C-alpha positions, 0 to 999 in steps of 0.5 A: 497891154499886149506886152503885159499879157505876153510877160504874164504868159511867159511867167505862167509857163516858167511857174508851171515848169517849176511847180508841176514837176516839184508837186509830182515828185512830192506826191511820189509816195502816194502813187503806189497802192498795196500791190506796188502798182502805179495808179491811173491818176499818176499815169494821167498826170504823167501823160497830161502834164509831165511828158509835155513839160518834159518835151518843152524842157528838152527843147529849151535845154537844147536852146540853152546849150546852143547859146552857152556852148561857146562858154562851155567849150572854153571851160571844157565842160561841154559834155556836162552841159549837154548832160544837164541841159538836154540828156536829163530832160530827154531821159525824164520824158522818153526813157521812163515808164509811164506814171513813174517819177523816180 
C-alpha cells in the first residue's frame, strides 16, 4: 500500500511538471490586457506554480546532468547538456519578469 502511494505521488509530480508549464504557455495570449500589461492572475500563477516547479526542474536537471555527465563528456557535448538540463530551467525560474512566460 505504501509503495503504491509513493508511485502515485511521483506520477503526480511528473504530470504536474509536464502539464502546468504547457497550460501556462497555452494561455499566453490571455495574459495581457489592452495596455499590454501583465495581469495579476498570471503573476499569481507564476509565483504559486511556475517558479516552484522551475526550481524543482533546475534541481532535477542538475541531478540528471551529474548522472549523464560521463556520457556527455564522452560524446563531447557536455556544454549542450548543461545548457539544456540546467541553464534553461534556471533562466526560466530566475531571469524573467514576474508573470511573463515568453
